[in-house]
FIKOL-955220 format. One record per atom (N, C-alpha, C, O, CB): residue in one letter; x, y, z. Coordinates in steps of 0.05 Angstrom, whole numbers, plus 5000, padded with zeros to 4 digits. Glycine has a CB too. Layout:
! FIKOL-955220
AXYZ;...
END
This chain:
! FIKOL-955220
M145646634214;M146446444238;M142946624250;M141646814242;M150646504262;S142846424272;S139746554288;S141046764307;S143246744318;S137546284310;R139246954310;R139747174329;R140647064359;R139946854369;R136947354332;P142347234369;P143947134392;P141047254412;P139847464407;P147847314398;Q140547064433;Q138947084453;Q140547144481;Q142647024484;Q137446844453;G139847284499;G141847344523;G145047374519;G146747344537;G141547124542;G145347434495;G148647514490;G149547234481;G151947184481;G150647644520;R147747074475;R149446774469;R148346734436;R145946734430;R148046444495;I150146694420;I150746604395;I149646274387;I150646064395;I153946634394;Q147446314371;Q145746044370;Q146245944346;Q146046094327;Q142646054374;V146945714344;V148945584318;V145845414305;V144545244317;V152545284332;P145445464289;P143145334267;P142745054276;P144944954281;P144145334231;D140644894280;D140844584277;D142244444262;D143644284275;D138944474271;D142544454229;D143544324211;D146244364210;D147844194204;D142544374191;L146644634217;L150044644215;L151544534245;L153644414246;L151145004208;R150344604261;R151444394291;R151944144286;R154244054290;R149344364315;E148943934272;E149643674260;E151643674246;E153243544259;E147943574245;I152543734228;I154243684206;I156643824216;I158543754202;I153143774177;L157544004235;L159544114244;L160743834267;L162943724265;L158544424258;L158643784286;L159143584298;L160743334287;L162843244297;L157143544306;E159343204263;E159243004249;E162243054240;E163642854244;E156842974229;F163443234230;F165643354218;F167943284239;F169643104236;F165143684213;T167443484263;T168943524276;T170043214280;T172343164274;T168043694295;I167942974293;I169042814307;I170742554287;I172142364294;I166642724326;S170042624262;S169942414244;S174242484237;S175942304233;S166842494212;Y174542734237;Y177242884233;Y177642824261;Y179442664256;Y177343244221;L177642824278;L178142744315;L179642424308;L182042364309;L174042694342;L177542254300;L178341974297;L180541834280;L181941624281;L176441874292;E180142054263;E181741974231;E184442094238;E186541964232;E180242134197;Q184542304248;Q187642424250;Q189442424216;Q191642324209;Q189742164277;P187442574202;P188542604167;P191542744165;P193142754184;P186242844147;G191942814148;G194943024151;G193743254137;G194443484145;G198342894133;D192343244123;D191443464112;D188243584106;D186643524088;D192743424091;V187943784128;V185043834145;V184043884116;V181843794109;V184544144173;I185444014100;I183344154076;I182244024054;I180344094040;I184444364063;N185043694051;N183243584037;N181743394044;N180443294025;N184143524020;Y181243274071;Y179443124088;Y177243294090;Y175343144088;Y180543054116;A176643474092;A175143684095;A173543634060;A171143554060;A177244004103;V174743674035;V173543644014;V171943394015;V169543364010;V175243663995;E173843204022;E172142884013;E170142834034;E168342664032;E174342584014;F170543004055;F167542894069;F165443054067;F163443014080;F167542854099;F165943264049;F162643344047;F162643314017;F160443314008;F161343694058;T164343284001;T163743133977;T162142883982;T160042843969;T166143063962;R162742733996;R161542414003;R159542474019;R158242274025;R163742184019;L158342754033;L155642754046;L154242884025;L151742914028;L155342904075;Q155342974004;Q153043143981;Q153042853966;Q150642783964;Q154443483957;N154742683954;N153742413940;N152742273957;N150942143946;N155542243926;N152942223980;N151042084001;N147642183987;N145942053975;N151842244040;R147742503998;R145242614000;R143542593978;R141042573981;R145442874005;T145042573949;T143542523921;T143242273910;T141842213890;T144842653901;T145142063930;T143141833918;T141741763935;T140741543930;T144241573906;T140841863963;T138541863978;T135841923963;T133841783960;T138942054000;I136442233951;I134442293941;I133542053916;I131541913914;I134942563934;V135542073902;V134541943870;V132441623881;V130441553869;V138541813845;R133841483906;R132641233908;R130241323924;R128541143927;R134541003922;G129641513934;G127141583942;G127341473970;G129241353980;G124641473922;P124241563987;P123941524015;P124841264025;P125841224048;P121341554024;T124441034003;T124640714017;T127640724018;T128040484017;T123340393995;A129840824019;A132440734015;A133740784040;A135440624046;A133940873992;G133340914052;G133940924086;G135241134097;G135141294078;G135640694096;T136441244115;T137741464126;T139941434099;T140341254083;T138841434163;P141441774104;P144241764101;P147041614101;P148741514087;P144441874110;D145741704137;D148541434146;D147341034143;D148740844151;D149341514195;E144841004131;E145040804132;E145140674095;E144740444086;E142840744152;S146040944080;S147340824057;S150240854052;S151440814031;S146140944035;I151240914073;I154240894072;I155240614082;I154340564104;I155641124089;I156340474075;I157440144085;I160940224078;I161840274055;I155639784058;S162540224100;S164940254102;S166039964088;S164839754091;S165640314132;D168639974071;D169539724061;D171339534082;D172739334079;D171239794035;E170639684106;E172339554127;E169739424147;E170339264164;E174639794144;E167139534143;E165139424157;E165039074151;E164938954130;E162439594147;E165138984175;E164738734178;E162838574162;E163238434181;E164238704200;P161338464147;P159338424127;P157738204156;P158938094174;P160738244089;P154338194152;P152838154179;P152337774184;P151237664203;P149238364176;V153237674168;V154537464169;V156337444185;V155437324205;V155337404150;A158837504189;A161237474199;A160937614220;A162837594237;A163437544183;R159037754226;R158537854260;R157937654275;R159137664296;R156238064266;F156537484273;F155437234285;F158437014284;F159736914303;F152237114263;N158736994268;N161136854262;N162636804294;N163036614309;N163037054239;N163537204292;N164937224311;N164537264344;N166237334361;N165937364301;R161137174346;R160937144376;R160936894383;R161236734365;R158837264389;R160536804409;R159236574422;R156636604405;R156136824396;R158936584458;K154536354400;K152636304397;K150136464413;K150536474438;K153036084399;S148036574406;S146136674430;S144036594419;S143736414402;S145836984439;V141736804435;V139036714421;V138036594391;V136236424386;V137736924423;F139436724377;F138836824352;F140336614337;F142036694322;F139737134346;A139836284342;A141536064328;A141035944303;A138735864302;A141735864342;E142335904282;E141835804258;E138535654251;E137035694232;E144035624256;T138535484272;T136135334268;T133535514273;T131335424267;T136235084285;Y133735724284;Y131035884280;Y131536294276;Y132636464292;Y129035784315;D130536324255;D131736594246;D128436824246;D126236834235;D133536534208;P129736944264;P127037124269;P127637334251;P127037554259;P126337244301;E128537324232;E127837564209;E126837404189;E125937524170;E130337764197;E126937164189;E126236954166;E123236914177;E121536884160;E128336634164;D122436894207;D119036824214;D118137104207;D119037324213;D118136714253;D115837024188;D113437184185;D111537024186;D109537134176;D113237324162;S111236894191;S108736714206;S105936914220;S106037154227;S110436514236;D103836764222;D102036914235;D102536774262;D102736534267;D099136904223;E102737094286;E103236904309;E100336864322;E100136664336;E105537014331;G098936974320;G095936884325;G095337024357;G096337244362;G095736494326;A094336954367;A093237094395;A095136954417;A095436704415;A089437014402;P096237084434;P098337054452;P096636774478;P094436784490;P099237444466;A098336604478;A097536494498;A096536584528;A097836784535;A099036384498;V095036524543;V094736654574;V092836354590;V091336174584;V092237044574;F094036444608;F094036264632;F093036454653;F094336624664;F096836134639;P090136374657;P088836554685;P090436564714;P091136344724;P085836414693;K091136824728;K093536754748;K091436884774;K089937074767;K097336954739;S091336834791;S090537044817;S093337244820;S095637274812;S089736834852;D091337354839;D094137664842;D096137614859;D098237744860;D093037994858;A095737394876;A097337254896;A100437124874;A102837174874;A094936964914;Q098736924859;Q100836844838;Q102536984819;Q105036954815;Q099936714825;R100937134806;R101637354791;R104737444805;R106937384796;R099037594792;A104237624832;A105037734850;A107937544848;A109937674844;A102837744876;R108337254850;R110137064849;R111737114831;R113837244831;R109236844848;L110536984811;L111736984786;L114037224779;L116437234774;L109436984766;A112137414781;A113637664778;A116337654784;A118137714769;A112637844793;E116537564813;E118937574828;E120537354823;E122937354827;E118637594855;A119337184814;A120736954799;A122936994779;A125336934783;A118836824785;V122037114755;V122937264738;V124837444743;V127037364734;V121337364729;R124937624752;R125537814763;R129037734768;R130037574784;R123537864787;G130537954743;G133237814741;G134837674723;G137137674715;G133337674755;I132537554718;I133237274696;I133337434670;I131737584659;I130436994693;L136137344663;L137937454635;L136137564614;L135637794609;L139737204619;L134737294599;L132737274586;L130937524582;L131237674563;L131537074597;F129337534600;F127337714607;F128937974605;F127538124590;F126037654636;R130938104612;R132438294614;R131538564595;R131338804601;R134938164609;S131138434571;S131638654547;S128038794545;S127338994533;S133038444509;L126538604559;L123438544545;L121838864566;L121738924591;L121738074558;D121038974547;D120039244552;D117239064569;D116738824571;D119439484519;A115739334581;A113039254603;A110839104590;A109438934601;A111439534616;Q110839184565;Q108038984554;Q109038734543;Q107438554543;Q106139134529;Q111838674531;Q112338434530;Q113138214561;Q113637974564;Q114338454510;M112938444578;M113938314604;M111238184614;M111838014631;M115438534626;Q108838204611;Q106438264618;Q105638094606;Q103538004616;Q105338474615;Q106737914575;Q105337694559;Q107537544572;Q106637324574;Q104937684525;V109637554580;V111337344592;V109437234620;V109037004628;V114637494601;L108737424628;L107637344664;L105237164653;L104936934663;L106037674691;D102837264627;D100437084617;D100936874616;D099736704630;D099437124595;A103436794595;A103536574577;A104436324602;A104036084600;A106136644547;M105636454623;M107436234635;M104736084652;M102736234657;M110436374658;F104635804661;F103435664670;F104435494698;F106835434697;F102935544650;E102935414723;E105535304745;E105135054744;E103234914737;E105635404778;K107335014754;K107334634746;K109434574778;K111734654784;K109734504701;R107934424790;R108534364818;R110334054818;R109433854807;R105234344836;S112834054832;S113833794833;S114233654862;S113433764883;S116433794820;E115433414860;E115333194889;E118233214882;E119233334863;E113432804891;P119833014909;P122432994909;P122832734898;P121632534904;P123633054934;G124932764880;G125532514864;G124732564829;G126132474810;G123432254879;E122032734825;E121632724803;E122732964777;E122833214775;E119132694808;Y123532724761;Y124532914735;Y123533124716;Y121733064700;Y125032784719;V124333344717;V122333584699;V123333534671;V121533504655;V122833964707;I125433504664;I126133374643;I127933174638;I128833104660;I126633494630;R128733064622;R130732854612;R132432874594;R131632914571;R129732674605;Q135632864600;Q137432934580;Q136732574557;Q136432334561;Q141533014598;G136732834530;G135932704507;G133132694492;G132532604470;G136432484511;D131632844514;D129032904511;D127932994487;D129232874469;D128433074528;D125833164473;D125733354454;D124433594478;D122633564494;D123733244423;G126133794472;G125034044492;G122434144480;G122134184456;G127134304494;D120334204503;D117434204502;D117734474518;D117534634500;D115633924516;N118134584538;N118334834559;N120734874567;N122634724568;N116934814584;F120235214574;F122135344590;F121635374614;F119735534617;F122635554583;Y122935254641;Y122335374666;Y124135504683;Y126635504683;Y121535214679;V122235664703;V123035854718;V122835754752;V120535704759;V121236114710;I124535724769;I124335614786;I123535884807;I124836084813;I126635444787;E119735744821;E120435914839;E121135884863;E122236074874;E119136034839;N120635664878;N122135574902;N123235304901;N122735234878;N120435584927;G124735054916;G124534824913;G128334794903;G129534964890;G121734744892;M129134584912;M131934504899;M131834354870;M130034194867;M133434314919;F133034384856;F134134284832;F136234084829;F137734154848;F134834474819;D137233924821;D139533794818;D139233774781;D137233724768;D139533484838;V142033814772;V142733804739;V143933584739;V145533534756;V144634034723;L143233444722;L145033144723;L145333144688;L144133224668;L142632794739;V147932984694;V148832964663;V149732674657;V151632604670;V151533164655;T148832514641;T150432164640;T152732254612;T152432344590;T147231794627;G155032164629;G156932154612;G157031894594;G155131734593;G159232194626;D160031844577;D159231554559;D160531384582;D162631274575;D160931494522;D159931334605;D160731164621;D157731064628;D157330844638;D162731264644;R155931234621;R153331174626;R152331224662;R150331134672;R153130864615;V153931344673;V153031414696;V151931744695;V152731904678;V155331334716;E150631794711;E149031994713;E150632114747;E150731984768;E145431874710;K151932444741;K152032624763;K151432864758;K151332964736;K154232644774;V150932954779;V149733174790;V152233384779;V154533304778;V149133144824;V151633584774;V153633824761;V153634084772;V155534224781;V152933884733;H150134124771;H149434404796;H147334334811;H145634164808;H148434724783;T147434404819;T144434434836;T142534664838;T144434824838;T144734404863;Y140734794840;Y138335114837;Y137535134868;Y135934964876;Y134635054813;E138135264880;E137135284903;E134835474907;E135335694917;E139135344918;G132235394900;G130535694902;G129935824877;G127835934871;G132135914917;S131735814866;S131236004841;S133836034817;S136135984822;S130736324855;G133036104796;G134835994766;G132435914742;G130035854746;G137135624774;S133235924728;S131435754699;S133035594680;S135035674669;S129935974676;F131935334676;F133735224647;F131435114633;F129135094643;F136434954651;G132335024606;G130834864593;G130834974567;G129434894548;G128434834606;E132835224565;E132635464536;E134535384514;E133835424490;E133535814543;L136535304518;L137635184504;L137334964475;L138334994453;L138435144519;A135734734486;A133234494462;A131734704451;A131534724427;A130434224480;L130334894470;L128435094445;L129835234432;L128935234409;L126335294454;M131835384435;M133435614426;M135135474394;M135635574372;M136035704455;Y135535194406;Y137635184380;Y135934824374;Y137434644366;Y142435194389;N134134794377;N131234454369;N133634354367;N134734334345;N128334404333;M134934254393;M136234014400;M135133874418;M133433964432;M138534034408;P136133584422;P134533424455;P136633584475;P138833684471;P134932964460;R134833564497;R135733664528;R138033444530;R138033204532;R132833634556;A140333694530;A144133754547;A143733594573;A145733464580;A145134194558;A141533574590;A141733494614;A139633424624;A137533444610;A142533644628;S139433344645;S136533094664;S136133424683;S138033574689;S138432634695;V133633474688;V133433684719;V132033464736;V130833304722;V131134044718;R132033434760;R131133164773;R130133414802;R131933554811;R134532844780;A127033424814;A127333494837;A128533424866;A128133204878;A125633504837;Q130033604875;Q131433434901;Q129433474923;Q129133284939;Q134733564912;S128033694926;S125233724942;S122733794934;S122333784909;S125433904960;A121433844945;A118233884938;A119134174922;A120834334930;A115633924970;G117734164902;G118434554892;G116534614868;G115134444856;G122334644877;A116534874863;A114535094841;A116035104822;A118535104824;A113635424849;L114635114802;L116135214770;L113735334766;L111435294775;L117334964741;W114935534747;W112935684722;W114235564692;W116735544692;W113336114723;A113035494673;A113535394646;A111735524627;A109435604626;A113135104644;M114235524610;M113135734580;M113435484556;M115335334556;M115836084569;D111435464539;D111635304516;D113635344503;D115235504512;D109935324501;R114435184473;R116335264464;R115235524445;R116535744444;R117935044452;H113335494433;H112135804410;H111736024425;H112136244414;H108535774393;T111136024451;T111236234458;T113836354468;T113836594466;T109636234473;F116136234479;F118336244487;F119736334453;F121436514452;F119035954505;R119136244436;R120336404416;R119036534400;R120236644381;R121736294403;R116236564404;R115236934389;R115537114411;R114737334406;R111337004377;I116537074437;I115937294454;I118637344457;I119337564447;I114037254481;L120837194470;L123037174477;L125637234454;L127437404455;L122736934489;L125137054435;L126736994414;L126637304395;L128437474395;L125536694397;K124437294382;K123337484355;K123237724372;K124837894363;K119837404337;S121937814395;S121738044398;S125338064405;S125738304398;S119338124420;A127038014410;A129838114423;A131538114393;A133738214390;A131437864452;F130337994378;F131037984357;F131238264343;F133338374336;F129537814347;K128138384339;K127138694337;K128938894352;K129939084340;K124138714351;K129238844379;K129238994391;K133239064388;K134239294387;K127438894417;R134538854389;R136938874375;R137039134349;R137939364345;R137338564362;K135638924337;K135839144308;K135939334315;K138239414317;K133939184287;L133839514323;L132939734334;L135839924350;L136740144343;L130439614354;Y136839724378;Y139039804383;Y141539884363;Y142940084361;Y139539634397;E141439664352;E144339704332;E144239994321;E146040164324;E144339474302;E141340024305;E140040214284;E141240504310;E142740674299;E135440124277;L140640534334;L141240734352;L144340784362;L145240964377;L139540684375;L145940564351;L149540574363;L149440644348;L148740884351;L152040394371;D149840564316;D150940644299;D150340934288;D151241024268;D150640474286;K148241084309;K149641424298;K151041544315;K151341784313;K147541674291;V152541364338;V153041594358;V156741584354;V158441424362;V151441504396;P156841844337;P160941844331;P162541754347;P164641664338;P162542114329;M162041754378;M164341674392;M164841324389;M166941224397;M163741764425;L163041184378;L162340884377;L163240794350;L163640554347;L159240814381;K163640974326;K164440954297;K167340664300;K167140454288;K165941344282;A168640704312;A170540574313;A170640294327;A172340134333;A172040724321;L169040314328;L167440004343;L166739784312;L165439814291;L163140124364;Q168039604322;Q167439274306;Q164339354305;Q163139514320;Q168338914328;S163339204286;S160439114284;S159138894299;S156738894301;S160039044260;Y160638704310;Y160138544333;Y160938714365;Y159738704386;Y161938264328;E162738814358;E162039004382;E159139164390;E157439174407;E163939214377;R159539244372;R156339394373;R154039224384;R152639274403;R155039484342;A154139004367;A152038784367;A152238704411;A150438684427;A153538444338;N154538674414;N154938654444;N154038924462;N153538914486;N158238584449;L154039094451;L153639424471;L150239324466;L148839254485;L155039854451;A149439324441;A145839244434;A144739164448;A142539254452;A144939064417;D146038864470;D144538624479;D144938724507;D143938614526;D145638294470;A146838974508;A147039084539;A145139264544;A144939324567;A149639224547;L143339404526;L141839674533;L139339604540;L137739514523;L141539894510;L138839624562;L135939624578;L133739804574;L134240034566;L136339684605;P131739744576;P129539954569;P127840004589;P127139854607;P127839884549;R126940324584;R125640464604;R123340644592;R123440824575;R127740624618;S121140554606;S119340704604;S118540994621;S118740954645;S117640544605;L117841254613;L117241424623;L116041624619;L115841714596;L118241454628;N114841764646;N112341974646;N113242174639;N115642234638;N110942044671;D110142354629;D111342644629;D112542774641;D111042844660;D110442774628;G115642934645;G116343084672;G117842954678;G120143024680;G114643134693;E117042684683;E120042484690;E122542604693;E123442744675;E120842274667;L123942574716;L127042614712;L128742334707;L128642134722;L128142774739;I130742374682;I132542134676;I134642204700;I134742104722;I133942134642;I136242384689;I138642514695;I138842794718;I137442984711;I139642594667;R140042814737;R140043124748;R143443184740;R145543054736;R139043164789;Q142743414741;Q145243624743;Q147143554765;Q145943544787;Q144243924748;G148943514767;G151643514788;G152343164792;G154543054797;G150643684826;D149243014785;D150242684803;D152242594785;D152642674762;D147342374806;T153542434797;T155242164789;T153142074758;T150742034753;T155141864823;A156142064743;A154041894721;A154041594713;A156041454708;A154242004695;D151341524712;D150741124712;D150541154691;D149740914691;D147940924726;G150441214668;G150641094651;G149641214624;G148941444627;G149740904658;M149441114596;M148241414574;M146341224565;M146040984567;M150741594543;Y144941454551;Y141741344545;Y140541444516;Y140441684510;Y139541484571;F139741284503;F138341424474;F135041384478;F133741234493;F139441244441;V134241604454;V131041614457;V130441384436;V131541394414;V129541944450;E128841204442;E127641074428;E124941084418;E124341014396;E128140924436;D123141184441;D120941414432;D119341594450;D118741564473;D118841294420;G118741824431;G118242114442;G120842264444;G122642234428;G116842104471;S120742434464;S122342654467;S124542724494;S124142614516;S120342844466;V126042834492;V127342884524;V128443164527;V130143224510;V130242664531;S128143264536;S128243574543;S131743514567;S132543364585;S124043704566;I132943764549;I135943734566;I136444014578;I137044204562;I138943654544;R136244064605;R136044324618;R138344324633;R139244114642;R133544384636;I139844644638;I141444734651;I141244934676;I140345164671;I142644794634;T141944874700;T141145064721;T143645274721;T146045224721;T140544914751;R142645484721;R144745724713;R144445824736;R142845734753;R144345934688;D146246094741;D147046294771;D144146374776;D143746404800;D149446614767;D142046414759;D140346514773;D138846324787;D136746394797;D139046664761;G139746014788;G137945864796;G136245744785;G134945584798;G137045944808;N135745774761;N132645684746;N134345614725;N136145734713;N129545934738;E132945314724;E132745134703;E132245194670;E129745194666;E130745004712;H133945254639;H133345344623;H133945134612;H135945004618;H134045554619;E132045054589;E132644854567;E133844964552;E133345184544;E130744724553;I136544764542;I137944774514;I137844674490;I138944774470;I139744734516;K136444444491;K136444274472;K133744024481;K133243934503;K139544164471;R132543964456;R131143674461;R130943504448;R130443574425;R129043654465;L131243234452;L132543054444;L129042854432;L127142804448;L135142924472;A129042784403;A127742744401;A127642404370;A129242364352;A126943034403;L125542264376;L125842044351;L123842134329;L124142024307;L125241704360;N121742304332;N120942334307;N120942604290;N121442784306;N118542254309;G120742704270;G121642994257;G119743234263;G120343454255;G121642974223;I117443184276;I115843394290;I116743624294;I118843554304;I115043324312;E116743894293;E117344144304;E116944234331;E114844374331;E116144284290;E117844234354;E117244214382;E118044544388;E119244684372;E119343954400;P117244634411;P117144894412;P119244894437;P119244714454;P114045044414;Y121345164435;Y123345244447;Y125844984443;Y127244954463;Y122245334476;S126244824419;S127644744423;S129844824408;S129144964390;S127044564425;E132144784410;E134544894393;E135644664373;E136344704350;E137144994413;I135744484382;I136544244373;I134944014360;I133643884376;I137644154391;K134743964340;K132843744342;K133943494325;K134443524301;K129943844333;V134343244338;V135742994338;V134542854328;V132442794341;V136542884359;G135042724298;G132642494298;G133442244311;G134942234331;G131742404269;K132342034297;K133241714313;K135541654314;K137041654294;K132441474301;G136341584340;G139241564350;G139241834367;G141541914369;G141841554324;G137841964377;G138642194393;G139342054425;G138041894438;G135842434393;Y141942194429;Y142342104456;Y143642194476;Y145042384467;Y143141924456;F144142154504;F144942394513;F146442254544;F145842034553;F142042634515;G148442444555;G150042284583;G151242104578;G151441894591;G148642174604;E152642184553;E156041994547;E158542224566;E160142154583;E157341994497;L157942454557;L159642614559;L160842564595;L163042454598;L158242904549;A159442634615;A160042574647;A160842214646;A162442124663;A156642664672;L159942064631;L160841854634;L163741784626;L165041624640;L159141724624;V164641884607;V167541814592;V169942004614;V172141914620;V167541964552;T168942234623;T170042414631;T170442404662;T172242534674;T168742614620;H169242294671;H168442184703;H167842514714;H169242584733;H171641974723;K166242684705;K165742934720;K162542864725;K161442684712;K166543254703;P161342994742;P159143124751;P157243094719;P158143144696;P160043484763;R155143024724;R152643084703;R152543444694;R152143644708;R149242994722;A153043434666;A153143824657;A150543894655;A149944124646;A154643954624;A148243654665;A145043844652;A143243574664;A143843334666;A144643914604;S141043704670;S138943504668;S136843424649;S135443594638;S137843524684;A136643214645;A135343134624;A131443024635;A131242874654;A137542874611;Y129943094626;Y126743074628;Y125242944607;Y125642994583;Y125543344629;A123442744617;A122742674590;A119242804587;A117542844604;A123042294585;V119242854557;V117343074553;V115142834536;V115542684516;V118843404531;G112742864553;G109942604550;G111242284545;G113542244542;G107642674515;P109742154545;P110141924550;P112441934535;P112342114517;P108241744546;T114941754538;T117641674529;T119041474543;T119341444567;T119341864529;K120241274513;K121941044519;K125841144518;K126741314503;K121040784493;V127241014537;V128841054530;V130140784537;V129640594552;V129541284538;A132340864516;A133640524525;A136940644529;A137840824515;A133340204491;C138940444559;C140240554573;C142340444579;C141440224584;C139240604589;K144840434582;K147040254580;K148240394609;K149140624609;K149040264548;Y148040264627;Y149540244650;Y151740244651;Y153140144633;Y149140084662;L152840384678;L155840494674;L157240104669;L158740014652;L157240744713;T156239994687;T158639684692;T157939554655;T159339384645;T156939334730;S156339654646;S156739594612;S158039644583;S157939534562;S155139614605;C159739994600;C160240084579;C164240044575;C165940204567;C158640404580;S164339854581;S167639784580;S168139834545;S170239954539;S168639384594;L166539744524;L167339764500;L167740084497;L169540194484;L165239624481;I165340224513;I166740524503;I169140654509;I170240824495;I165340724508;V170240564538;V172740674551;V174340484526;V175740594510;V173340594592;M173940214526;M176140134498;M176640264476;M178940284467;M175539924484;N174440364465;N173840524445;N176040834443;N177940884428;N170640584451;L174740984463;L176541134480;L179741154474;L181141314461;L176241024507;A180640864493;A182940854499;A185140844466;A187240964460;A182940584519;K183640674451;K184340724420;K185240934413;K187640964406;K182640704404;L183141154412;L183941444408;L185741534430;L185741784427;L181541614406;Q186841484445;Q188641604463;Q191041524454;Q192741704453;Q188341554491;E192141164441;E193441194436;E194041304411;E196441294405;E193941054443;D192341424392;D193441534372;D194341824373;D195841914355;D191941484355;S193341974394;S194142234406;S193542344433;S191342354445;S193142414391;D195542394439;D194942384474;D192642584477;D190742494491;D198042504496;S192142904466;S190242974462;S187943004452;S186343184456;S190643034462;C187742774433;C184842754420;C182842724437;C180842864433;C184542534402;C182742564455;C180442454475;C179742794486;C177542894482;C181842184505;C182242934501;C180343204505;C179743394483;C178343594486;C181643374526;Q181243314456;Q179943534436;Q176143414426;Q174243484413;Q182543534401;Y177043204442;Y174643024427;Y172543094441;Y170643114425;Y174942684426;F171643164469;F170343174485;F169843514487;F167643614488;F171443004505;C172043634487;C171243984477;C169644034457;C167644184457;C173744164466;A170243904439;A169443984409;A166243884410;A164344014404;A171543794380;L166243604421;L163143574433;L160843714455;L158443744455;L163343374441;S162843754472;S161344054494;S160744254482;S158444354487;S163144194518;A162244374465;A161844544451;A160044634436;A159244864437;A162844544445;L159244434415;L157644394395;L154844294405;L152644354394;L158944204376;W155244144427;W151944074436;W151344224449;W149444114460;W151043854449;G151644444460;G151344654481;G152444594509;G150844654526;G148544724483;Y154444514516;Y154244364548;Y155344604558;Y154844664581;Y156044034557;V157344804541;V159444984555;V158845224537;V158045174514;V162944874555;E159245494547;E158845674534;E160745834518;E159846024505;E157945774548;
END
């Protein structure tokens, strides 16, 4: 065991990580015999490590080598969810074609600013990072419409995706009676045309300009390459991050997929504050790239680093805890409804994925399941989590 500093015992990194995993697994499963459970747990851990060594470095991490018999297979995950951008007509995982140079349509600063404002808040763009968003702005081209003009027609093949900058546009559907009816009206904002591009199907409705207006369009190829393929890769990365979180182990695979869709990327500069000690919780965070320093302000009024979260395995100075891919923080205050117990700062250029409070209902549901099993389970869980990760002394 490491030597005490300032009267405080330091638990070695590898021991802390193993104890945390064992403690949370025990509290989640609540076995009858703790000794037998411990023997089985550490035997599985040993066997898994041996298997990983035999398979070699391409076999993946130990966590990736263990597949529960109860875990839903990847195909079933999507069968249980509503269809999304990963439709069967386009499989991003199988798309290894040469993407080529991205399309670029020159724009003035004023046009670029207007386009950036028009795409702000559109759900399809929410998961894009800064570089991907710049590709979106480069790839879109302006289109003007006049009153009565049809932008798309029901039954036509999909060619472009459209974002409304200004103007009013009616959505019309022709039924079996061959009568065209207005089912929706866009008033100055919104987007349309993505379904035909996602599912490789004819247009399901027509869109007609009610007034003069301005649109921004993106062609099918660019739409799929930037939005579908990039979003697919991002989801896979985020699912891997979520799979490393002990408190989410009880979630079904399709529930983790939903949470992955709710994660938002955030880029940070060196020294930038992510969360502040004493603030109300707004979400939890995952280290996607770079590293994060966790600090506590003690009675002397000074901040002291208690751990550092990182994606890589490079040894960093002054760190008590090294967490590999899937490092996360901010969950304690989120679910206990207490102020932040520590502050977090970016160390160098850093990217994190954030799950904000409004999208954390599945975490609360997961904890409710634990509460049904044992009234004290949640309390025990968070006490163990706090003690093992250094939030309390």
